[in-house]
N, C-alpha and C positions, 0 to 999 in steps of 0.2 A: 700811951704810946711809948715804946722803948727808945733808948738813945740810938740804937742801931736803925730803927725805923725812921726816927726823926732826921738823922744825918747818915745817908748811905755811905758805905765804905768807899774810900777813895785812896789814891796813891798806893795801890797794891802791887803794881808792876806786873800784874797778871792780865791775861786776856779775859774779856767779859763773856759769860755764857759758854756753851759748848762750841766745839769746832764746827759742827754741822750748822748750828744756828748762826754763828758768825759768817759762815760762807753764804747762808741765805741772805743775811743782811747786806753783805758787800755786793752780791750778785743783784739783789733788788735795787740797790743804789746805782749800780752800773746800768741796769735796764732803764731806770728813770733818767739817768744822764744820757743814755742812748736816745730816748724820746726827746730829751731836751735838744740834742743836736740834730735829730731828724727834723724837728720843727724849725730849728735855727738855720740849717743848711739848705733846706728844701728850696728856698727862694733862689739860691745859687744854681741849683739843678735846673730850674725852669727860667733861668735868666734871659736867654735869647727870645723865647716866646713872649715874655713880659715886655722886654725892650722893644720888640717889633710891634706888639699890639698897641702899646701906649706911645710909640715913637720916641723913646727916651734916649738922651745922650748917656754915655757910659758913666759920667759923673752923677747923673740923676739916679741911675741904678745903684751906684756906690752909696749914695745918700739913703736910698730905700733899703738896701740890703745890709748896710753897715751902721751909719750914724743914727738913722731913725730908730733902729733897734737898740743900739748901744747906749743912747742918751738916757732913757729911762731905766735900762738895765743897770747902769752904773749909779744913777741917782738913788734908785730904790734899794740897791744892794746893802748899803750901810745901815739904814734904819731897820730893814728886815733882819740883818745880822744881829743888831742890838736886841731885837725881840728874841732871837735864837739863843742869846746868852742867858735869858731869864725864863723863857717859856718852853713848852714842849716842842722839840725840834721835829719830831715825826709829824705832828699836826701841821706845822709850818710848811714842811716839804710837800705833804699831800695837797694842801690848799694851793700851793704854787703850781704843782703839776696840773691840777684841774683848770686853773685859770689860763695858763699858757696854751693848753690843748684847745680850749674853747676859742681863744683868739686866733690860733692857727686855722681852725676850721672856718672862722669868719673871713679870713683872707681869701677864701675861695669864692666869696660872693662880692668882693670889692669891685665897684664899677668904675673906679678912677684911680689915678696915681695917688691922690690925697687920701682916699679911703683906704687903700692898701697900706699907705704909710701909717695911718692911725692904728690899724689892726696890728701892724708890726711893732708899734710902740707898746701895745697891749701884751704882745708876746714877750717883749723885753721885761715888762713889769713882773710877769709871772715867773719867768726864768731866773730872775734875780734871787729868788728864795731858796734855790736848791743847794748850790755848791758851798756857801759858808756853813749852813747847817749840816750838810753831809760830811764835810771835813771834820767838824766838831764831833759828830757821832762816831766817825771812823777812829778818831784818836781815843775815844773812850772804850771802844770794843777791842782795839789792837794795841799791844805794847810797842814801844819805839822801834825795835828791830824789825817788826813785822809790818810796819806802816808803809814802807816804800812799796812793798809788793801789794798791799791792800789798796793803796792809793793808785798804783799802776793799774790794778784791775778796774777800779772806779773810773779812771780816766780813759780806759778803753772805750767808754761810752761815746767819747768825742769822735773817734774814728769809726766805731761801729754805727753810730748815728749817720755818719756820712755815707757808709756803705748802704745802709737800708734806705736812706733818702734817695740815693741814686738808683738802687735796685728796683724800687717801687715807683718813685717819682717820675723817672724817665719813661718807662713803658706806659704808665697811666696817662701821662701827658700826651704821648704819641697816639694812644688809643682814643682818648677823650680830649682833654685840654688841661692846662696848668691849674685851672680852678678845681677840677675833680681831684687832682693830686693833693691839694691842701685839705680838702674835705676828708679824703680817705685816710690821710696820715695824721690828721689832727684829732679826730674823735676818739680813737683807742686810748689816748692818754688819760682821759677822764676815768676809765675803768681801772687802769693801772694805779692811778692816784688813790682810789678808794681801797684797792687791795693792800697797798703799802700802809695805809692808815690803820687797818684792822689787824695786820699781821706782824708789824715790827715794834719792838719794845724800846722805849726811851731808856738809855743807859745812865748810870750815875756819872756826873761830870768828874773827869780826872781819874776814873777808876783804874785805867790801864797804865797810868804814869807810874814810874818808880818812886819809892819813898823819898828819894833825894830831890825829886822835882818839887817845884812850888805848889803848895796845896791850893785848891780852888777858893777864890773869894770874889765878891762882886767888884767889878771895875767899870768906871765910866769910860766913854770913848776917849776923853782926854788922857786918862790913865794909860789906856792901850797905846795911844800915840807916843806918850812919854816913854813907855817901856820899849817900844820898837825903835825909838829915835836913836838908842844906843846900839842897835843891832844893824851894823853895816851890811851884813849878809842879806838881811831882809830887803833892803832898798836896792842893792845891786841885782839880786834875784828878780825883783819886781821890774826893774828897767829892762833887763835881759829878756824876761818873759814877754814884756810888752812889745819889744822889737820882734820877737819870734811870732807873736800873735799878729802884729802889723803885717808881716809878710804872709803868714799862713792864711789869715782871713782874706787878704787881698787876692791871693792866688786861688783859694778854694771858691770864692764867690764868682770868679770869672773862668774857672777851669773848664767847665762844660762848654761855655761860650767860646773859649779858645779853640777847642777841638772842632766845634761846629764851624767856626769861621776859617781857621787855618787849614784844616784837613777835610772840610766839607762832609763831616759825618752827621748822621741823624742823631737826634737827642737820645734815642734808646741805644744806638750803637755806642755813643760816648759813655753813657751811664753804665751800661752792662759790660762793655769790653775794656773801658779805660778806668772810669771812676771807681767801680766796685773793686777791681783788683788793687788799685792804689789805696783804697780805704782799708782793705784787709792787710796790706803791707804795713800801713801806718799803725793799725791795731797791734800787729805783731811787734813792731818797733817799740811801742809804748810798753807792752807787757814784758818783752824780753829784756829791755833795759832795766825795768824795775826788778826783774828776777836776778839779773847780773848784779845790780846794786846791792840787793839783800845778801847775795852769796859773797860778794867781795868786801862788804863794809867792815867785817871783822879785821881784815888785813889792811884795807885802804879806807880810812874813815871819810875821806873827802870824795870818794868815788861818785857820790850822788851829784856832785857838781862838775868834776872834770870829765866824766864820761859823756854826758850830753853836750858839753862844750866842744870836745873834739868831733863829735858826730855832726853837730851843726856846721862846723867849718868844712867838713868833708863832703857835705851834701850839695854845696853851692855849684861846683863844676858839673855835677851830675844833672842838676836842674838846667844849667846852661845848655848842655848837650841835648837834653830831652825837649827843650823849647825850640831848638834851632834845626833839628833834623827833620827831613821831609818824610822819613819812614815812620809810620805809625807803630809797627811792631817794635822797632828799635827804641822809639821814644818811650813806649810802655815799659820795656825792659829796664832802661836807665832810670826812669822815674820811680819804678818799684824800689830800687835800692835807695834812691834819694828820700822816698817817703819813710822807709825804715829808719834812716839816720835822723831825719827831720823830727819825727814825733817821739823820739826817745826822751825828749826833755819834759814831757807832760807830767810824769810822776815826780820828777825832780822839783819842778816849780812848786808843787803843793807840799812835798815832803820838807823842803827847806822853809817854806812859808810858815807852816804850822809847827815845824820843829823848833823854831827860834821864839815862838810865842808861848806864854804860860797857858795852862788849861782854861782859865777863866776869860781869856782874851782871844782864843783861837778863831772863833767865828767872826769876830770883828776884824782880826788881822787878815783873815782870808778875804773879807769883804773890802777892806782897804786895798789889798793886793789886787783884787778883781776890778775895783773901781778904776785904777790906773791902767791895768792891763787891757781891760775892755774898752776904755775910753780911747786909748792910743791905738790898740790893736784892732778891735772890731769897729770902733767908731771911725777911725781915720784910715785904716788899711784899705778897705774896698773903695772909699771915697777918693783917696790919693791915687789908687790904681786906676780908677775911672777917669780922673782928671788927666793923669799922665797918658793914658790910652787915647783920650780925645785930642790932646796936644800933639802926640806923635802921629795920629791919624791925619790931623790937619796939615802937619808938616809933609806927610806923604802925598796928600792931595795937592799941596802947593808945588810939588815937584813933578806932578803928572801933566799929561798933555791937555787935561781939562781943568787946569788950575784956576782959570778965570770963571769957570762955570759951576764948579762943585765946592761945597762946604760941608762941614760935619752934619748939620741938621738936615740938609737936603738928602744926605746919604743914609738917613735912618728910616727903617721900615722893613717889611717883608721883602725878600729877594724878588719874588714875582711882581710885587707892586713897583719896585725900583725899575725893573726891566720895562714894565708897562709905561711908566711915566718918564724915564730918562733914556731908554734904549739900552740895548745889550752892552755896548762899549762903555758908556758912562756908569751903568750899574756895576759892571765888572771892576771898574776903577774904584768905585765906592767900596765894594766888598773886599778888594785887595788892601786898600788903605785901612779899613777897619780891622782886618786880620793882622796886618803888620804892626799897626799901632798897639794892639793888645799884646802881640808877641814880645815886642821890645820893652814894653812897660813891665811885663812879668820878669824879664831878665834883669832889668835894672833893680827892681824891688827886691828880688831874691838875694841879691848881693849883700843885703843888710845882715844876713846870717853870719857873715864874717865877724861883725861887731858883736852880735849877740853871743856867739860861741866864745869869743875872747872874754866877755864879761863873766860867763859861767866859770871859766878857768880862774879868773880873778877872785871869785867868791871863795875859793879854797883858802885864801889868806886869813879870812876871819871866821869861817864857818864853825870851827870847833869851839871857839870861845863864845860864840853866840847861841849855840844850841842849848835848849833847856834840858833835853834828855839825849844822851849820846846814842847814836845808832849802833855802836859796837859795845 
């Protein structure tokens, strides 16, 4: 065996393989990330039917949709990432896709809240294997200046997954039930995982990094933490992204339920007329911000941080208007602009995260990053949103004419069942309190974007000294 064969060429500063093949790889990863978020977000699409069938409090649904998934997702992320530093990343990704797709399909046969929670935990274990390995592969296929755009394309899977989960999940639920939606959207992932396994090549580690970057060597998790401990940009970016995820997951898991409760729309009306356009706007925001970042990075090296920072701050008043107006068309118009600004941060969070880490520690760095972001964001966002919604609902009931007769648990169930057991007046008071509790909880939570945006602006102070390879 020759030396070249024994040690693949690294630190060339060049893109790996042809442009067409790189496009195939990044589109394939984006499609897998899309499936990842279809299976992750679907439970939020069918939130209200699940809440009504199992008579759940909003906090219980927050536990089911957020913390139950995020717990194992975050716990498993780091050990799987450690495997990705040493083993074939393509195989790890394919196995992860097949596992989470199977668990999603099993959600459709869950007969209780506990069973559904267990299957959601299984989805979390499978999904933990994708993003750390994917970020590591992207860094080896694309040189530094092209990574913001490549990662922006990859992260479009987040918003496209939301679009497709809504576009198919809502109508399937209305035609059949929420169970068929899980089955129909979970099974195809098994096929996509196998296609990825047999068509994507594992690249040499560190291939696309410039010669001035640190050459790949084996590192333990302690070495990675020590390396990152000196990178202030990594930690500020992580906290800011965690806050954005806290808001984003909280809002997205209750968004369909919000329009069903507040504006009394059917699930298919919400998903097709509201959620799908918002998802497309979010996808555009993620891609266009990545495109602008690549174009402007030569002149403005810190654009990857300050652009999403300003966008997050600007989207807050738009969300407030969208949540308070009684006009559905006006709400949609305002929320479209809010979504474009909100999701512009997606490419930035990963670009900064892997940009400050050396090639041999990127998968672990991304896993550490996701551990905190998902534990705080996905684990706590929906749960806190649900708790706050229940508290505000109870406060609204306490101020109603039926204060001595109604409580949160009494008011849970299908509208027709509430009318049959409580009467029209009390059922109406229950539904109004449920709607207003959720409305105000969303307004309070979204205000956190002010803090997150400010933190991205603060990253600019240390970003250039922390980057392993400069974007310009």
